[in-house]
C-alpha positions as a Markdown table, in Angstrom:
| # | Residue | x | y | z |
|---|---|---|---|---|
| 1 | Met | 0.0 | 0.0 | -0.1 |
| 2 | Asn | 1.2 | 3.6 | -0.8 |
| 3 | Asp | 2.7 | 5.7 | 2.1 |
| 4 | Leu | -0.1 | 8.1 | 1.7 |
| 5 | Asn | -2.5 | 5.7 | 3.0 |
| 6 | Ala | -0.9 | 6.5 | 6.1 |
| 7 | Leu | -2.6 | 9.6 | 6.7 |
| 8 | Thr | -4.3 | 10.1 | 10.1 |
| 9 | Pro | -8.0 | 11.1 | 9.3 |
| 10 | Lys | -7.2 | 14.8 | 10.7 |
| 11 | Asp | -4.5 | 15.0 | 7.6 |
| 12 | Thr | -6.8 | 13.9 | 4.8 |
| 13 | Val | -9.7 | 16.2 | 6.1 |
| 14 | Ser | -7.1 | 19.0 | 6.0 |
| 15 | Glu | -6.3 | 18.0 | 2.2 |
| 16 | Leu | -9.9 | 17.8 | 1.0 |
| 17 | Asp | -10.6 | 21.2 | 2.6 |
| 18 | Lys | -8.2 | 22.6 | -0.1 |
| 19 | Tyr | -10.7 | 21.6 | -2.8 |
| 20 | Ile | -13.9 | 21.1 | -0.8 |
| 21 | Ile | -15.9 | 23.8 | 1.1 |
| 22 | Gly | -18.1 | 22.7 | 4.0 |
| 23 | Gln | -19.4 | 18.9 | 4.4 |
| 24 | Asp | -17.2 | 18.3 | 7.2 |
| 25 | Glu | -19.5 | 15.0 | 8.5 |
| 26 | Ala | -18.8 | 13.5 | 5.0 |
| 27 | Lys | -15.0 | 14.5 | 5.1 |
| 28 | Lys | -14.7 | 12.9 | 8.4 |
| 29 | Ser | -16.3 | 9.7 | 7.1 |
| 30 | Val | -14.2 | 9.1 | 4.5 |
| 31 | Ala | -11.2 | 9.9 | 6.2 |
| 32 | Ile | -12.0 | 7.3 | 8.3 |
| 33 | Ala | -12.8 | 4.8 | 6.0 |
| 34 | Leu | -9.1 | 5.3 | 4.2 |
| 35 | Arg | -7.4 | 5.1 | 7.6 |
| 36 | Asn | -9.3 | 1.6 | 8.1 |
| 37 | Arg | -7.6 | 0.5 | 4.9 |
| 38 | Trp | -4.1 | 1.3 | 6.4 |
| 39 | Arg | -5.3 | -0.3 | 9.7 |
| 40 | Arg | -6.2 | -3.2 | 8.0 |
| 41 | Gln | -3.0 | -3.7 | 6.4 |
| 42 | Gln | -1.1 | -3.6 | 10.0 |
| 43 | Val | -3.4 | -6.6 | 11.1 |
| 44 | Pro | -1.8 | -10.0 | 10.8 |
| 45 | Pro | -2.7 | -12.1 | 7.7 |
| 46 | Pro | -5.3 | -14.5 | 9.4 |
| 47 | Leu | -7.7 | -11.8 | 10.4 |
| 48 | Arg | -6.8 | -9.0 | 7.7 |
| 49 | Asp | -8.9 | -11.0 | 4.9 |
| 50 | Glu | -12.0 | -11.1 | 7.3 |
| 51 | Ile | -12.0 | -7.1 | 7.8 |
| 52 | Ala | -14.4 | -6.0 | 5.2 |
| 53 | Pro | -14.2 | -2.1 | 3.9 |
| 54 | Lys | -16.8 | 0.2 | 5.6 |
| 55 | Asn | -18.8 | 1.3 | 2.6 |
| 56 | Ile | -20.4 | 4.6 | 2.5 |
| 57 | Ile | -24.0 | 5.9 | 0.9 |
| 58 | Met | -23.5 | 9.9 | 0.5 |
| 59 | Ile | -27.4 | 11.9 | 0.7 |
| 60 | Gly | -27.8 | 15.0 | -0.5 |
| 61 | Pro | -29.1 | 16.9 | -3.6 |
| 62 | Thr | -26.8 | 17.4 | -6.4 |
| 63 | Gly | -24.0 | 19.8 | -7.1 |
| 64 | Val | -22.7 | 19.6 | -2.8 |
| 65 | Gly | -19.8 | 17.7 | -3.3 |
| 66 | Lys | -20.3 | 14.2 | -3.7 |
| 67 | Thr | -18.7 | 13.0 | -6.4 |
| 68 | Glu | -15.6 | 15.6 | -5.5 |
| 69 | Ile | -15.4 | 14.2 | -1.9 |
| 70 | Ala | -15.0 | 10.7 | -3.3 |
| 71 | Arg | -12.4 | 11.6 | -6.4 |
| 72 | Arg | -10.3 | 13.9 | -4.3 |
| 73 | Leu | -10.0 | 10.8 | -1.8 |
| 74 | Ala | -9.0 | 8.5 | -4.6 |
| 75 | Asn | -6.4 | 10.9 | -5.9 |
| 76 | Leu | -5.0 | 11.4 | -2.4 |
| 77 | Ala | -4.5 | 7.6 | -1.8 |
| 78 | Gln | -3.5 | 7.4 | -5.4 |
| 79 | Ser | -6.2 | 4.6 | -5.6 |
| 80 | Pro | -7.9 | 3.2 | -9.0 |
| 81 | Phe | -11.0 | 5.2 | -9.1 |
| 82 | Leu | -14.4 | 5.0 | -11.4 |
| 83 | Lys | -17.1 | 6.8 | -11.2 |
| 84 | Val | -20.2 | 5.1 | -12.5 |
| 85 | Glu | -24.0 | 5.5 | -12.7 |
| 86 | Ala | -25.8 | 3.1 | -11.3 |
| 87 | Ser | -28.7 | 3.7 | -13.6 |
| 88 | Lys | -26.6 | 2.7 | -16.4 |
| 89 | Phe | -26.8 | -1.0 | -15.5 |
| 90 | Thr | -29.8 | -3.3 | -15.9 |
| 91 | Glu | -30.6 | -6.8 | -14.4 |
| 92 | Ile | -29.6 | -9.8 | -16.4 |
| 93 | Gly | -31.8 | -10.6 | -19.0 |
| 94 | Tyr | -32.3 | -6.8 | -20.0 |
| 95 | Val | -30.3 | -4.9 | -22.6 |
| 96 | Gly | -27.3 | -2.9 | -20.8 |
| 97 | Arg | -24.0 | -3.0 | -19.3 |
| 98 | Asp | -23.1 | -5.9 | -17.0 |
| 99 | Val | -22.3 | -4.8 | -12.8 |
| 100 | Glu | -19.3 | -6.8 | -13.4 |
| 101 | Ser | -18.2 | -4.6 | -16.4 |
| 102 | Met | -17.4 | -1.7 | -13.6 |
| 103 | Ile | -14.6 | -4.1 | -12.3 |
| 104 | Arg | -13.3 | -4.9 | -15.6 |
| 105 | Asp | -13.0 | -1.0 | -16.0 |
| 106 | Leu | -11.3 | -0.6 | -12.8 |
| 107 | Val | -8.6 | -3.1 | -13.5 |
| 108 | Glu | -8.1 | -1.0 | -17.0 |
| 109 | Leu | -7.6 | 2.0 | -14.7 |
| 110 | Ala | -5.4 | 0.3 | -12.7 |
| 111 | Ile | -3.2 | -0.9 | -15.4 |
| 112 | Asn | -3.0 | 2.5 | -16.6 |
| 113 | Met | -1.7 | 4.0 | -13.5 |
| 114 | Val | 0.8 | 1.3 | -12.9 |
| 115 | Lys | 1.9 | 1.7 | -16.5 |
| 116 | Lys | 2.7 | 5.2 | -16.1 |
| 117 | Glu | 4.9 | 4.2 | -12.7 |
| 118 | Glu | 7.0 | 2.1 | -14.5 |
| 119 | Arg | 7.3 | 4.4 | -17.4 |
| 120 | His | 8.8 | 7.0 | -15.4 |
| 121 | Glu | 11.2 | 4.2 | -14.2 |
| 122 | Val | 12.0 | 3.4 | -18.0 |
| 123 | Glu | 12.0 | 6.7 | -19.4 |
| 124 | Lys | 15.8 | 7.2 | -19.0 |
| 125 | Lys | 17.2 | 3.8 | -20.4 |
| 126 | Ala | 14.3 | 4.4 | -23.4 |
| 127 | Tyr | 15.8 | 8.0 | -24.1 |
| 128 | Glu | 19.2 | 6.4 | -24.5 |
| 129 | Met | 17.9 | 3.4 | -26.2 |
| 130 | Ala | 15.9 | 5.7 | -28.8 |
| 131 | Glu | 19.0 | 8.3 | -29.0 |
| 132 | Glu | 21.3 | 5.1 | -30.5 |
| 133 | Lys | 18.4 | 4.1 | -33.0 |
| 134 | Leu | 18.3 | 7.6 | -34.2 |
| 135 | Leu | 21.9 | 8.0 | -34.4 |
| 136 | Asp | 21.9 | 4.6 | -36.7 |
| 137 | Leu | 19.1 | 6.3 | -39.1 |
| 138 | Leu | 21.3 | 9.3 | -39.0 |
| 139 | Leu | 24.8 | 7.7 | -39.5 |
| 140 | Pro | 23.8 | 4.6 | -42.0 |
| 141 | Ser | 26.9 | 1.9 | -41.8 |
| 142 | Met | 29.7 | 3.2 | -43.7 |
| 143 | Pro | 31.5 | 1.1 | -46.2 |
| 144 | Asn | 34.8 | -0.4 | -45.9 |
| 145 | Pro | 37.9 | 1.1 | -47.7 |
| 146 | Thr | 38.9 | -2.6 | -48.3 |
| 147 | Gly | 35.6 | -3.4 | -49.8 |
| 148 | Arg | 35.4 | -6.3 | -47.8 |
| 149 | Pro | 32.6 | -6.7 | -45.1 |
| 150 | Gln | 33.0 | -5.2 | -41.6 |
| 151 | Val | 34.3 | -8.0 | -38.9 |
| 152 | Gln | 35.3 | -7.9 | -35.4 |
| 153 | Met | 38.8 | -6.3 | -34.7 |
| 154 | Gly | 41.9 | -8.3 | -35.2 |
| 155 | Ala | 40.2 | -10.8 | -37.2 |
| 156 | Leu | 41.5 | -9.3 | -40.5 |
| 157 | Ala | 44.9 | -7.8 | -40.7 |
| 158 | Gly | 45.0 | -4.0 | -41.9 |
| 159 | Pro | 44.6 | -0.5 | -40.1 |
| 160 | Pro | 42.4 | 0.5 | -42.6 |
| 161 | Val | 39.3 | -1.0 | -40.4 |
| 162 | Ala | 40.8 | 0.2 | -37.0 |
| 163 | Asp | 40.7 | 3.7 | -38.6 |
| 164 | Thr | 37.5 | 3.6 | -39.7 |
| 165 | Thr | 36.1 | 2.3 | -36.7 |
| 166 | Gln | 37.6 | 5.2 | -34.9 |
| 167 | Glu | 36.6 | 7.8 | -37.1 |
| 168 | Thr | 32.8 | 6.4 | -37.2 |
| 169 | Glu | 32.8 | 6.2 | -33.3 |
| 170 | Ser | 34.4 | 10.1 | -33.7 |
| 171 | Thr | 31.4 | 11.2 | -36.0 |
| 172 | Arg | 28.8 | 9.4 | -34.0 |
| 173 | Asp | 30.1 | 11.4 | -30.8 |
| 174 | Arg | 30.0 | 14.4 | -32.9 |
| 175 | Phe | 26.3 | 13.7 | -34.1 |
| 176 | Arg | 25.0 | 12.9 | -30.5 |
| 177 | Gln | 26.2 | 16.2 | -29.4 |
| 178 | Met | 24.7 | 18.0 | -32.4 |
| 179 | Leu | 21.3 | 16.3 | -31.4 |
| 180 | Arg | 21.1 | 17.1 | -28.2 |
| 181 | Glu | 21.8 | 20.5 | -28.8 |
| 182 | Gly | 18.9 | 20.6 | -31.2 |
| 183 | Lys | 21.0 | 21.1 | -34.3 |
| 184 | Leu | 19.9 | 18.7 | -36.3 |
| 185 | Asp | 15.9 | 19.3 | -35.5 |
| 186 | Asp | 15.6 | 20.4 | -39.2 |
| 187 | Arg | 17.0 | 17.2 | -40.5 |
| 188 | Ala | 14.5 | 14.3 | -41.6 |
| 189 | Val | 15.4 | 10.8 | -41.6 |
| 190 | Glu | 13.1 | 7.7 | -43.1 |
| 191 | Met | 12.2 | 4.8 | -40.6 |
| 192 | Glu | 9.6 | 2.2 | -40.5 |
| 193 | Val | 6.4 | 3.1 | -38.4 |
| 194 | Thr | 4.1 | 0.6 | -37.0 |
| 195 | Gln | 0.6 | 1.1 | -37.4 |
| 196 | Ala | -2.4 | -0.8 | -36.1 |
| 197 | Pro | -3.9 | -3.0 | -38.6 |
| 198 | Thr | -7.4 | -2.5 | -40.3 |
| 199 | Met | -10.0 | -4.7 | -38.5 |
| 200 | Pro | -13.4 | -5.4 | -39.3 |
| 201 | Thr | -15.5 | -3.3 | -37.0 |
| 202 | Ile | -16.7 | -5.8 | -34.0 |
| 203 | Glu | -20.4 | -4.6 | -32.1 |
| 204 | Val | -21.5 | -6.7 | -29.8 |
| 205 | Phe | -25.0 | -5.6 | -28.5 |
| 206 | Ser | -24.3 | -5.4 | -24.8 |
| 207 | Asn | -26.4 | -7.7 | -23.2 |
| 208 | Ala | -25.4 | -9.1 | -19.6 |
| 209 | Gly | -21.8 | -10.4 | -20.0 |
| 210 | Met | -21.3 | -9.3 | -23.5 |
| 211 | Asp | -18.6 | -6.7 | -22.6 |
| 212 | Glu | -15.9 | -9.1 | -21.7 |
| 213 | Met | -16.8 | -11.1 | -25.0 |
| 214 | Glu | -16.2 | -7.7 | -27.1 |
| 215 | Ser | -13.0 | -7.0 | -25.4 |
| 216 | Asn | -11.9 | -10.9 | -26.1 |
| 217 | Leu | -12.9 | -10.8 | -29.6 |
| 218 | Arg | -10.9 | -7.7 | -30.1 |
| 219 | Asp | -7.7 | -8.7 | -28.6 |
| 220 | Ala | -8.1 | -11.8 | -30.8 |
| 221 | Met | -8.6 | -9.9 | -33.7 |
| 222 | Gly | -5.3 | -7.9 | -32.7 |
| 223 | Lys | -3.6 | -11.0 | -33.2 |
| 224 | Ile | -5.1 | -12.3 | -36.5 |
| 225 | Phe | -3.8 | -9.2 | -38.1 |
| 226 | Pro | -0.5 | -8.1 | -36.8 |
| 227 | Arg | 0.5 | -4.5 | -36.6 |
| 228 | Lys | 2.1 | -3.5 | -40.2 |
| 229 | Gly | 4.9 | -1.3 | -40.8 |
| 230 | Arg | 5.2 | 1.7 | -43.3 |
| 231 | Ile | 7.9 | 3.4 | -44.2 |
| 232 | Arg | 7.9 | 7.3 | -43.2 |
| 233 | Lys | 10.1 | 10.3 | -43.7 |
| 234 | Leu | 10.0 | 12.3 | -40.5 |
| 235 | Lys | 11.7 | 15.1 | -39.0 |
| 236 | Val | 14.2 | 14.3 | -36.3 |
| 237 | Pro | 12.2 | 15.6 | -33.1 |
| 238 | Glu | 9.1 | 13.5 | -34.3 |
| 239 | Ala | 11.3 | 10.5 | -35.1 |
| 240 | Phe | 12.8 | 10.6 | -31.9 |
| 241 | Lys | 9.4 | 10.4 | -30.0 |
| 242 | Ile | 8.0 | 7.7 | -32.0 |
| 243 | Leu | 11.5 | 5.7 | -31.5 |
| 244 | Gln | 11.3 | 6.7 | -27.5 |
| 245 | Ser | 7.8 | 5.5 | -26.8 |
| 246 | Glu | 8.6 | 2.3 | -28.9 |
| 247 | Ala | 11.7 | 1.7 | -26.4 |
| 248 | Val | 9.6 | 2.2 | -23.4 |
| 249 | Glu | 7.0 | 0.2 | -24.8 |
| 250 | Asp | 9.7 | -2.8 | -25.1 |
| 251 | Leu | 11.3 | -1.9 | -21.5 |
| 252 | Ile | 7.7 | -2.1 | -19.8 |
| 253 | Asp | 7.7 | -5.8 | -18.6 |
| 254 | Met | 3.6 | -6.1 | -19.1 |
| 255 | Asp | 3.3 | -9.0 | -16.9 |
| 256 | Lys | 4.8 | -7.5 | -14.0 |
| 257 | Val | 2.3 | -4.6 | -14.8 |
| 258 | Thr | -0.9 | -6.8 | -14.8 |
| 259 | His | 0.1 | -8.4 | -11.5 |
| 260 | Lys | 0.9 | -4.9 | -9.8 |
| 261 | Ala | -2.7 | -3.8 | -11.3 |
| 262 | Ile | -4.9 | -6.5 | -9.9 |
| 263 | Ile | -3.3 | -6.4 | -6.3 |
| 264 | Lys | -3.7 | -2.6 | -6.3 |
| 265 | Thr | -7.5 | -3.1 | -7.5 |
| 266 | Glu | -8.1 | -5.6 | -4.9 |
| 267 | Gln | -6.3 | -3.8 | -2.3 |
| 268 | Ser | -7.1 | -0.1 | -2.8 |
| 269 | Gly | -9.5 | 0.3 | -5.6 |
| 270 | Ile | -12.2 | 2.8 | -5.3 |
| 271 | Ile | -15.8 | 2.7 | -7.1 |
| 272 | Phe | -18.4 | 5.5 | -6.8 |
| 273 | Leu | -21.9 | 4.4 | -7.4 |
| 274 | Asp | -23.7 | 7.5 | -8.5 |
| 275 | Glu | -27.2 | 7.8 | -8.6 |
| 276 | Ile | -27.7 | 4.8 | -6.5 |
| 277 | Asp | -31.2 | 6.0 | -5.5 |
| 278 | Lys | -32.6 | 5.7 | -9.0 |
| 279 | Ile | -32.5 | 1.9 | -8.5 |
| 280 | Ala | -34.2 | 1.9 | -5.4 |
| 281 | Ser | -37.7 | 0.5 | -5.8 |
| 282 | Arg | -40.1 | 3.2 | -4.8 |
| 283 | Gln | -43.2 | 2.6 | -2.6 |
| 284 | Gly | -46.0 | 1.5 | -5.0 |
| 285 | Gly | -43.6 | 0.9 | -7.7 |
| 286 | Gly | -43.1 | -2.6 | -9.6 |
| 287 | His | -44.2 | -1.8 | -13.0 |
| 288 | Gly | -42.8 | -0.1 | -15.9 |
| 289 | Pro | -39.3 | 1.0 | -15.8 |
| 290 | Glu | -39.2 | -0.1 | -12.5 |
| 291 | Val | -39.1 | -3.7 | -13.1 |
| 292 | Ser | -35.5 | -4.5 | -13.1 |
| 293 | Arg | -34.6 | -2.2 | -10.3 |
| 294 | Glu | -34.6 | -4.6 | -7.4 |
| 295 | Gly | -32.8 | -6.9 | -10.1 |
| 296 | Val | -30.1 | -4.6 | -10.8 |
| 297 | Gln | -29.6 | -4.3 | -6.6 |
| 298 | Arg | -29.6 | -8.0 | -6.1 |
| 299 | Asp | -26.6 | -8.1 | -9.3 |
| 300 | Leu | -25.1 | -5.8 | -7.4 |
| 301 | Leu | -25.0 | -7.7 | -4.3 |
| 302 | Pro | -22.1 | -9.9 | -4.3 |
| 303 | Ile | -20.0 | -7.4 | -6.1 |
| 304 | Val | -20.3 | -5.3 | -3.1 |
| 305 | Glu | -20.2 | -8.5 | -0.7 |
| 306 | Gly | -17.1 | -10.0 | -2.3 |
| 307 | Ala | -17.1 | -12.1 | -5.6 |
| 308 | Thr | -14.5 | -13.3 | -7.9 |
| 309 | Val | -14.9 | -11.5 | -11.2 |
| 310 | Ser | -13.5 | -12.9 | -14.5 |
| 311 | Thr | -11.2 | -10.3 | -16.4 |
| 312 | Lys | -9.1 | -10.7 | -19.4 |
| 313 | His | -6.4 | -9.9 | -17.0 |
| 314 | Gly | -7.4 | -13.1 | -15.0 |
| 315 | Met | -9.2 | -13.5 | -11.8 |
| 316 | Leu | -9.7 | -10.7 | -9.4 |
| 317 | Lys | -11.2 | -10.5 | -5.6 |
| 318 | Thr | -13.7 | -7.4 | -5.0 |
| 319 | His | -13.7 | -8.1 | -1.2 |
| 320 | His | -11.6 | -5.1 | -0.1 |
| 321 | Ile | -12.7 | -2.3 | -3.0 |
| 322 | Leu | -14.2 | 0.3 | -1.3 |
| 323 | Phe | -17.7 | 1.4 | -2.3 |
| 324 | Ile | -18.9 | 5.0 | -2.1 |
| 325 | Ala | -22.7 | 5.2 | -3.2 |
| 326 | Ser | -24.6 | 8.4 | -3.3 |
| 327 | Gly | -28.0 | 9.8 | -4.5 |
| 328 | Ala | -30.4 | 12.8 | -3.7 |
| 329 | Phe | -33.1 | 10.3 | -2.4 |
| 330 | His | -35.8 | 12.8 | -3.0 |
| 331 | Leu | -38.4 | 10.1 | -4.0 |
| 332 | Cys | -37.4 | 7.4 | -1.8 |
| 333 | Lys | -35.1 | 7.0 | 1.2 |
| 334 | Pro | -32.0 | 4.2 | 1.6 |
| 335 | Ser | -34.2 | 2.0 | 3.3 |
| 336 | Asp | -36.0 | 1.2 | 0.3 |
| 337 | Leu | -33.1 | -0.6 | -1.1 |
| 338 | Val | -32.9 | -4.2 | -0.6 |
| 339 | Pro | -31.9 | -5.0 | 2.9 |
| 340 | Glu | -28.9 | -7.2 | 2.1 |
| 341 | Leu | -27.3 | -4.3 | -0.1 |
| 342 | Gln | -28.3 | -1.9 | 2.8 |
| 343 | Gly | -26.2 | -3.6 | 5.0 |
| 344 | Arg | -23.2 | -3.7 | 2.9 |
| 345 | Phe | -23.3 | -0.2 | 3.2 |
| 346 | Pro | -23.0 | 0.7 | 7.4 |
| 347 | Ile | -22.0 | 4.2 | 6.7 |
| 348 | Arg | -24.5 | 6.8 | 6.0 |
| 349 | Val | -23.9 | 10.4 | 5.7 |
| 350 | Glu | -26.2 | 13.3 | 4.9 |
| 351 | Leu | -24.5 | 16.4 | 2.6 |
| 352 | His | -26.4 | 19.7 | 3.2 |
| 353 | Ala | -27.4 | 22.2 | 0.7 |
| 354 | Leu | -25.4 | 25.3 | -0.2 |
| 355 | Gly | -26.2 | 28.8 | 0.6 |
| 356 | Glu | -24.7 | 32.1 | -0.2 |
| 357 | Glu | -22.2 | 31.9 | 2.4 |
| 358 | Glu | -20.7 | 28.7 | 1.0 |
| 359 | Phe | -21.0 | 29.8 | -2.6 |
| 360 | Phe | -18.9 | 33.0 | -1.5 |
| 361 | Arg | -16.1 | 30.4 | -0.3 |
| 362 | Ile | -16.6 | 28.2 | -3.4 |
| 363 | Leu | -15.9 | 31.0 | -5.5 |
| 364 | Ser | -12.4 | 32.1 | -3.4 |
| 365 | Glu | -11.4 | 29.8 | -1.0 |
| 366 | Pro | -10.1 | 26.6 | -2.6 |
| 367 | Glu | -6.8 | 25.9 | -4.2 |
| 368 | Asn | -8.8 | 25.5 | -7.6 |
| 369 | Ala | -11.2 | 27.9 | -6.8 |
| 370 | Leu | -13.4 | 29.0 | -10.0 |
| 371 | Leu | -11.8 | 33.1 | -9.5 |
| 372 | Lys | -8.7 | 31.6 | -10.0 |
| 373 | Gln | -9.2 | 29.6 | -12.9 |
| 374 | Tyr | -10.7 | 32.8 | -14.6 |
| 375 | Val | -8.3 | 35.2 | -13.5 |
| 376 | Ala | -5.9 | 32.6 | -14.9 |
| 377 | Leu | -7.4 | 32.2 | -18.4 |
| 378 | Met | -7.7 | 36.1 | -18.8 |
| 379 | Lys | -4.1 | 36.3 | -18.1 |
| 380 | Thr | -3.6 | 34.4 | -21.1 |
| 381 | Glu | -4.8 | 37.4 | -23.1 |
| 382 | Gly | -2.5 | 39.8 | -21.2 |
| 383 | Ile | -5.3 | 41.1 | -18.7 |
| 384 | Asp | -5.6 | 41.1 | -15.0 |
| 385 | Leu | -8.6 | 40.4 | -13.8 |
| 386 | Ile | -9.8 | 41.1 | -10.4 |
| 387 | Phe | -12.7 | 40.6 | -8.6 |
| 388 | Ser | -14.1 | 42.9 | -5.8 |
| 389 | Asp | -15.4 | 41.3 | -2.5 |
| 390 | Asp | -19.1 | 42.9 | -3.2 |
| 391 | Ala | -18.7 | 41.4 | -6.6 |
| 392 | Val | -18.0 | 37.7 | -5.3 |
| 393 | His | -21.0 | 38.4 | -2.8 |
| 394 | Glu | -22.9 | 39.3 | -5.3 |
| 395 | Met | -22.7 | 36.6 | -7.6 |
| 396 | Ala | -22.9 | 34.1 | -4.6 |
| 397 | Arg | -26.2 | 35.7 | -3.6 |
| 398 | Leu | -27.5 | 35.4 | -7.5 |
| 399 | Ala | -26.5 | 31.7 | -7.3 |
| 400 | Ala | -28.6 | 30.8 | -4.2 |
| 401 | Asp | -31.5 | 33.0 | -4.8 |
| 402 | Val | -31.8 | 31.1 | -8.6 |
| 403 | Asn | -31.5 | 27.9 | -6.8 |
| 404 | Gln | -34.1 | 28.7 | -4.4 |
| 405 | Lys | -36.7 | 30.3 | -7.4 |
| 406 | Thr | -35.8 | 27.1 | -9.8 |
| 407 | Glu | -34.1 | 24.0 | -9.1 |
| 408 | Asp | -31.5 | 24.0 | -7.1 |
| 409 | Ile | -28.3 | 22.2 | -8.6 |
| 410 | Gly | -26.0 | 23.5 | -5.9 |
| 411 | Ala | -22.2 | 24.9 | -6.7 |
| 412 | Arg | -23.0 | 24.1 | -10.5 |
| 413 | Arg | -25.2 | 27.4 | -10.7 |
| 414 | Leu | -22.0 | 29.3 | -9.8 |
| 415 | His | -19.9 | 28.0 | -13.3 |
| 416 | Thr | -23.4 | 29.5 | -15.4 |
| 417 | Ile | -23.3 | 32.6 | -13.3 |
| 418 | Leu | -19.8 | 33.2 | -14.0 |
| 419 | Glu | -20.2 | 32.7 | -18.0 |
| 420 | Lys | -22.6 | 35.0 | -18.2 |
| 421 | Val | -20.9 | 37.8 | -16.0 |
| 422 | Leu | -17.7 | 37.2 | -18.2 |
| 423 | Glu | -18.9 | 36.9 | -21.2 |
| 424 | Glu | -18.6 | 40.2 | -23.0 |
| 425 | Leu | -15.2 | 40.3 | -21.2 |
| 426 | Ser | -14.1 | 37.2 | -22.7 |
| 427 | Phe | -15.4 | 38.2 | -26.4 |
| 428 | Glu | -13.5 | 41.3 | -26.3 |
| 429 | Ala | -10.3 | 40.1 | -24.5 |
| 430 | Pro | -8.3 | 39.7 | -27.2 |
| 431 | Asp | -8.8 | 43.0 | -28.7 |
| 432 | Ser | -8.8 | 44.7 | -25.3 |
| 433 | Gly | -6.2 | 47.4 | -25.1 |
| 434 | Asp | -7.1 | 47.5 | -21.1 |
| 435 | Lys | -4.6 | 45.4 | -19.0 |
| 436 | Thr | -6.3 | 45.3 | -15.9 |
| 437 | Phe | -10.3 | 44.7 | -15.5 |
| 438 | Thr | -12.3 | 45.1 | -12.4 |
| 439 | Ile | -15.5 | 43.2 | -12.0 |
| 440 | Thr | -17.9 | 45.1 | -9.2 |
| 441 | Ala | -21.2 | 44.2 | -7.7 |
| 442 | Asp | -22.2 | 47.0 | -10.4 |
| 443 | Tyr | -20.7 | 45.0 | -13.1 |
| 444 | Val | -22.3 | 41.8 | -12.2 |
| 445 | Arg | -25.9 | 43.3 | -11.8 |
| 446 | Lys | -25.6 | 44.9 | -15.0 |
| 447 | Gln | -24.8 | 41.7 | -17.1 |
| 448 | Leu | -27.4 | 39.9 | -15.1 |
| 449 | Ile | -30.0 | 42.4 | -14.6 |
| 450 | Glu | -32.8 | 41.0 | -17.7 |
| 451 | Ile | -32.3 | 37.5 | -16.6 |
| 452 | Thr | -32.6 | 37.6 | -13.0 |
| 453 | Gln | -35.6 | 39.9 | -13.4 |
| 454 | Asp | -37.7 | 37.9 | -16.0 |
| 455 | Glu | -38.0 | 34.7 | -13.8 |
| 456 | Asp | -39.1 | 32.6 | -17.0 |
| 457 | Leu | -36.0 | 33.4 | -18.6 |
| 458 | Ser | -33.7 | 32.5 | -15.9 |
| 459 | Arg | -34.9 | 29.0 | -15.7 |
| 460 | Phe | -33.9 | 28.7 | -19.1 |
| 461 | Ile | -30.3 | 30.2 | -19.0 |
| 462 | Leu | -29.1 | 30.6 | -15.3 |
């Protein structure tokens, strides 16, 4: 397990506070869940396997930070993380995605993560290999003055061979130095570039269990139709990138990558099940589109409880994957889920709706705050964008007001407000002579007055 998983719950909450405003109860719950993973690793093996992860259900309206908390937690723990909508899955026998496909997708993400780590380890050697191959292209073998084929030193008498060898090495060193200094960037070389084979299109109507079949068919076709090489004339920098990429692929041991990725998925994978309330059977339901809701829950149950899933990379156990479910639960409640599934999510945490004060903090406090993003964007046009405090308060007030009058979409409303406020400036920025532009409360009201006064219009635009 990564050392980051040894973070204390307080450390985890402090890191989450840098990006997410409020929702202290939810942060505390996920911080404890992360720490429990580290604690489990310290327990002796016989008991370690019996300790199940404490899965979480987050309850709250849209746009209050449920997904962001889970995503930031995964980044913090350097864990494979997958967000899926529960409503995308269907019960076995219906057309739709198989619930086991989420585990296969998570494995692929883990493989990419591990491959990226391995790439960093072999980059230096790959660079050297690519450099040598490029020098071979720039300096093709020089013929022997004797007219005889080149052989090992000492096999044939005669100084010309030794002299030629020394001269070739000296030339190679000069070219290597010129290559590193960028003096050969304008030169072109001819090289064989591998391209993906043209394969017949395979389309599988994805019923339960068909995702894996489609993946296996594509792999099989890839072996039947091997990759082809084509001679291309490329500039030195482009050729070097291709050669370095090929060298990296040659150096990476994919068996090792796959083995590490499966362990990483089993021990530290996180799956975020969004919209889980949409597969809860509402009271009085049981007909129409609700017919497979309980079936989806029962298909999910063994995955959450702990099962062995077949993937193209091998068998994978889901017993210690952390599941974080979320839903607004406007039309139903967590107790409407099947009892067995409820029992597998022992931690319930409620996230609160956001108001004007939270919006003000969201706009200005986090490390990736929206205002900081727009300031950076305008900086690319040579404009110093300044937001006055009263302007920020006004935008927060308007966002809270529109959320209250129309649909409450939480902090997502701030994106729309800011886009409308800065629309004119963004359009005129490339031609603007002003190097400093200050956004005031009056400017905010001026940009939004027509929309905010017309409630019907604000429903569609804000």
